[in-house]
C-alpha positions, 0 to 999 in steps of 0.5 A: 953052555950055562954063561961059559961065554958071554954077549958083550956087545951088539951092533947094526948097519942102518936097515934100509929098504931092498935096493936103497944101502948106500953101502956095499953088503961088504960095507954095511957088514964092517959097519954092523961088526965095528958097532958091535965092537966099539958097543962091547968097549973092545979093540977090533984087535982083540977080535980072533973069531969070526962066525956066520951063515950063508954069508957072501963076506968072508973072514980073510976080507973082512979081517984085513979091512976092519984091523982084526988080529991074528984070527984063531976060529972061523966058522959057517952053519949048514942050512939055506936061511934064517935057520942058522941064526941062533946056530952061529951063536952056538958056534961063537959059544962052542969055540969061546966055552972050549978056548979055542978063540978069546972074542969071537964076533958073530953077524950077518949082512945082506943087500938083496938090492945088490945081489938079488932077490931072495923071494924070485924063483931061479932061472935054473933049465934042471932042477936037481935034489929037493927042487926035483920035487916041487920045482916041474910043478910050480912050487919055486919059491920060499913063500909057496913051500912055507903056504902048502905047510902051513895050509896042512897045519890050519886044516889038521889044528882049526888054526884061523887066518886071525892068528897068522894076523896076531903075528903080523899086528905084534910085528908092526905095532912093536916097529912103531916105537921102534925108530930103527925100524923099515916100518916105523911110521907106518902102522898096519890094521887088522882090516889091511891085513886081511884086504891084502892081496894074496901072496901064496894061499894062506899069506896075504902080503903081510905074511910075508916078510920085506926085502931088505940091506943091511947087516947085525952083529954080536961080540961073544967072550969070556966071562972074566974077559967080560969084568973089565968091559963097560956094559953087563954081559948078557949070558948065552944060558943054553942053545940047540942046533940040529934036526930029528931023523929025516927032518926037512927031506925032500917033496913033504917027505919027513915024518913030521910033516906039517912041522916047524923043525923045532920039536928036537931043538926045543927038548934040547934047549929047555934040557940043556937049560934047565927051564920050562917054556912058561918061565920065558917072559919075552920071544924072538921068533924069526918070521920070514912066513907067520905060519912057521912061526905058529908052528914054532911057538907049539913045537917049543912047547909054549901050547898045544898046536889045537891051543894057537888060536886062544894062546895068541888071540886079543893081542897076546903077542903084543907088549905091554899086556900079553902074555908072551910078547914076541919080536918086540924089535918088529922082527923081520916083519916090521924092523928089516929082514937081515937073515933073522939075526936082528932078532938074536940082537933084540934078544940081547937087549931084552935082557939090557934092557934096552929094548924100544918095548922092553918087558919088565924084569927080564931074567931069559930072553929067546931067539928062535932061528928058522922054524920051517926048514932044516936044521932048526935052531934056538938060543936062550939068553939070560942074566949073568 
């Protein structure tokens, strides 16, 4: 780490509401990868590594369809959701830093209109593993699981419903400046947020991410190769990916419950980077639901849990005047839910100075992936 691998290209497909994509999920993946490689000024034959998470589109088919060269490195991460976004970047970083590959694409593609909805409960007649402790009692969806964690966290630390609203309002406000965003042109007021129906208390409709079709990708290579390319490279300053003992144990039986599973991740990240949370001017925090975002802010060290109401109040999460603008492209809530990889792309864009809500003078840009699910992950990007 510490700059031995750099991001030289970012790319996306068009983002669609669920079921409206005119391309297949495989085609969306190819479009995002091709756009990222083109953005880097590279040829597809130079790509010799592919990494992702929870991905259906395998390197065998992708490499043939896109005309990649021989692949020297392929990998996916453990974990069941957006917690794999940062982890995939750390895999690309590891491959480049160790010399296993010279040019690695990290990506995620998702077409819920083609393969089914993540928000629906399953129809199995039997429940196994952790689900055996929850499904028979009606806890069947991610919204219900996150709602229970969030309710307990709010009760223990006096976190208000308005603090959840601040996350939503920031994402929607930023999406109004981003033409790529699904919610572009549909602003949201605080009254509309509070008036929306409950999905699973304390989560309103707008506390929950939409369902989308699309893909996003980045290209990672060596600093030496980057010097020959047109775009200024963005350093992978540090990454962290892991869990504390018994993080994610079934039936909410983990020692730290309620938790975003990012205490250990945060400690690792700051130790490896040699910086503090107060040094970070902008952050992209995965928000399938708003509650884990607040948990992650505290576990990553930005404030104590009891300080969250003040930390996020009065637009403090919004660009351009907030103390810590988050999800400046609109995030999962406002731009598109592509299992959080759009947040990685936006974190890189902030360092490049290309965001539609550009924070001034960004030297460091944080992406936190999948709070609420273990193992967690996070990546810190910065100037070379």
